N, C-alpha and C positions, 0 to 999 in steps of 0.2 A: 147078625154079628158073624164076622169071619173067625176062623180057627185061631189066628194069632191074637185077636182081641180077647177071645175067650181064655187063652193061655195066660195073658197078662192079668186078667181079672182074677183068675184062680191064684196066681202068684201074689197079687195084692192082698187077697183074702188070707192066704197063708201067712204073709208077713204081718198083717194086722193081728192075727191070732198069736203069733210068736211075741209080738210087742205087748199085747194085753196079758198074756200068760206071765211074762216077766214083771209086769206092773202089778198084777194081782197077787202073784206068788214070787216075790223077789228072792233071788238067790243071794246067800252070803250077807244078809242084812242082820248083822249082830255086832255087838261091841267086842273088840279084842282087848284082852287084858294088857298085853305088852305089844308095842309096835315099833318098827324101825322107821317107817314112813307114815306120816299123817298129813294129808293135804285136803284143803277145803275149796270147794267151788261154790260160787254164788252168782246168780244172774239177777242183777238189780232191776231189770225190766219186768220180770215176772215173779221174782221172789223164790225161784227154785234154789235149793241148797243140796249139797252133797259133801259128806266127809268121808274120804277114802282112807282106810287104814291097812297097812301092809306089814306083815312079819316076815323077815327074810331068814333064810338058812343058806349060807355059802352063796350069797348073791342070787338066790332063787326064791321066788314068791312062795313061801310055805303056807301062809294064811293071808287072806284078803277079805275085807268086808267094807260095807258102806252103810252109812246112816244118812238120812235126809228126808226131804219132802219136796214135792213139786208135781209137775205134770207127768202124765204117763210116759212121755218120750224121755224126759231126763231120768226118771227112776228106772225105767226098763233098760235104758242104755247103761246105767251104772250097774245093774244086775248082770247084764251081758258081759260088761267089761270084767267084773270080778270073776265070772266063770272062765273067761278067756285067758286071763293072765295067771291064774293059779297054776303053779308048777313050772312057770316060765322064768327065764333069767330076766334081769332088769333090761338088758339090751334087747331081748325079744319083746318085752312089754313096750319099750320105746318104739320099736319097729311097728308094732301093732297100732300104737297111737298114730304114727305117721300114716299108716295105711288107712286108718279110719278117718283121719282128717282129710286125706286126699279123696276118700269116698264121699265125704260130706260136701266137698267143694267141687265134685265132679271131675277130678283129675287123677283117677287111680292109675298108678304106674305099673302095678303088679297085679297078679291074680288076687281075687277077693276071698279065695278059699280059706286063707288063714284067719279070716275074721269070724268064721263060724256064724252063729245066729245074729251077730251084730250086723251082718250084711242086710238083715231085714229092715234096718233103719235107712237104707238107701233112698227110699221114697220120701224121706224128710226133706231132701234137696228141693222138692217141688214147692216147699214152703220155707223160703229163706229165713223168715223170722224164727223158725223152729230149729234151725241148724245149731244155734247156741245151746238149746235145750239138749240136743243129742250129744254135743261135744262137752258138756259141763264136766262130767266125771273124767273124761279123757284128758281134758286140759289140766284138771287137778292131778291126775296121774303123772303127766309130764312135769308139772311144777314140783310135785313131791320127789320125783326121781332126780330132778336137777338139784334141788336142795340137798338131798341125801348124798349124791355123788360129789358135791362141792364140799361137804362137811367131812366125808370119809376119805 
């Protein structure tokens, strides 16, 4: 095995560990008492579900949580998303959604550094049927923001 193959194998192992950690110990998986944005994602092909809840303060994500069930990819992705957008503006959250969507479709236009641990889901692209799993919470985020900004 050459050095480059070894490096990719180690990176794959690290990414798998990050995904499994978020699946086994999800962040921000609790019910919020009051929310400004509530959006649900459902994948009818596999049954994965996620309910994303966001409490805003001056257009900044003050609190965020998710509830749901499904495969390790959908639930880890939701956990990563909640960590990533906490403390961010809705515009930044939308931008992160766009970056993640581009990552999943193999067309990233910008650096992936702003995606943090969510970059670990890049390998999902190798399994096209799982891309919907990774995007589930992110699409719910985008839908929720659209509904909120059209109402306010």
